[in-house]
C-alpha positions as CSV (number, residue, x, y, z in Angstrom):
1,M,37.2,-8.5,-5.6
2,S,34.9,-10.7,-4.9
3,P,31.6,-10.4,-6.4
4,L,29.8,-9.7,-3.2
5,S,31.8,-6.2,-3.0
6,E,31.8,-5.5,-6.2
7,A,27.9,-5.2,-5.9
8,S,28.1,-3.1,-2.8
9,A,31.0,-0.8,-4.3
10,I,28.3,-0.5,-7.2
11,N,25.3,0.4,-4.7
12,D,27.9,3.0,-2.8
13,G,28.4,4.6,-6.3
14,V,24.9,5.1,-7.1
15,N,23.5,5.6,-3.4
16,S,26.0,8.6,-2.8
17,S,24.9,9.7,-6.4
18,T,20.9,10.0,-5.8
19,N,22.0,11.3,-2.0
20,S,22.8,14.1,-3.2
21,Q,19.8,15.0,-3.8
22,S,18.1,15.1,-1.6
23,M,14.4,14.5,-0.4
24,P,12.7,17.2,1.4
25,D,11.5,16.8,5.1
26,S,8.2,17.8,5.1
27,M,5.1,17.1,2.6
28,P,3.9,19.7,0.2
29,D,0.8,21.1,1.4
30,S,-1.4,19.6,-1.5
31,M,-0.7,16.4,-0.3
32,P,-4.6,15.7,-0.5
33,D,-6.4,14.2,2.6
34,S,-7.8,10.9,1.7
35,M,-4.6,8.6,0.2
36,W,-7.5,7.5,-2.1
37,A,-7.0,11.2,-4.5
38,L,-3.6,9.1,-4.8
39,K,-4.4,5.8,-6.2
40,P,-5.0,4.3,-9.3
41,W,-8.6,3.1,-10.5
42,W,-7.6,-0.3,-9.7
43,C,-6.6,0.5,-6.2
44,Q,-10.0,2.4,-5.3
45,P,-12.9,0.7,-3.0
46,W,-15.0,0.0,-4.8
47,S,-12.9,-2.1,-6.8
48,I,-11.1,-3.6,-3.0
49,I,-15.0,-4.2,-2.2
50,L,-15.8,-6.0,-5.3
51,T,-12.6,-8.3,-5.4
52,G,-13.2,-9.3,-2.1
53,I,-16.7,-10.2,-2.6
54,L,-15.7,-11.7,-6.6
55,I,-12.8,-14.0,-5.5
56,P,-14.7,-16.0,-2.3
57,S,-18.2,-15.9,-5.3
58,V,-16.0,-17.8,-7.7
59,S,-14.6,-20.2,-5.6
60,W,-17.7,-21.3,-3.9
61,V,-19.1,-21.6,-7.3
62,L,-16.8,-23.0,-8.8
63,L,-15.6,-26.2,-6.2
64,H,-19.1,-25.7,-3.5
65,R,-16.0,-26.5,-0.6
66,L,-17.2,-24.9,2.3
67,W,-13.5,-25.6,4.0
68,I,-12.4,-23.5,1.3
69,S,-14.4,-20.7,0.6
70,L,-14.8,-19.4,4.4
71,P,-10.9,-19.0,5.1
72,V,-10.8,-17.0,1.4
73,A,-13.6,-15.1,2.5
74,A,-11.5,-14.3,5.8
75,V,-8.6,-13.5,4.1
76,M,-10.9,-10.8,1.9
77,V,-12.3,-9.5,4.8
78,V,-8.8,-9.2,6.5
79,W,-7.9,-7.6,3.3
80,W,-10.5,-4.8,3.5
81,I,-10.3,-4.1,7.0
82,L,-6.0,-3.6,6.4
83,F,-6.8,-1.3,3.0
84,L,-9.4,0.2,3.7
85,V,-9.8,0.7,7.1
86,V,-6.4,1.1,9.4
87,V,-4.2,1.9,6.3
88,P,-6.7,5.0,5.2
89,T,-7.0,6.0,8.9
90,Q,-2.6,6.0,9.2
91,Y,-2.4,7.7,5.7
92,A,-4.4,10.7,7.2
93,A,-3.0,10.4,10.6
94,A,0.4,11.8,9.1
95,V,-1.3,14.3,6.6
96,K,-2.9,16.0,9.6
97,E,0.4,15.2,12.1
98,Q,2.3,16.8,8.8
99,R,0.2,19.9,8.4
100,D,0.5,20.2,12.0
101,I,4.5,20.3,12.1
102,D,4.6,22.2,9.2
103,T,2.2,25.5,10.3
């Protein structure tokens, strides 16, 4: 038996035992409307904003190279948009949709 088929057989055994404990199809009613209630302190909006300001600032203070600091700042803005706007909006929509289905 090849190592790949052995790993597959092991994984099949693991998957079959974990599949017997199926997850519920719906979210519990106690799911918070805001995803921030589920996140640890280091993944809150204030820490995302602070990190997004700190990293480009440190880049500028240490290097004084605009051609490095501006792309770093641009990445931080994209990160902000993704994690402060897009993801929370999608989470809220998913919670609302699930609650509408459940009622």
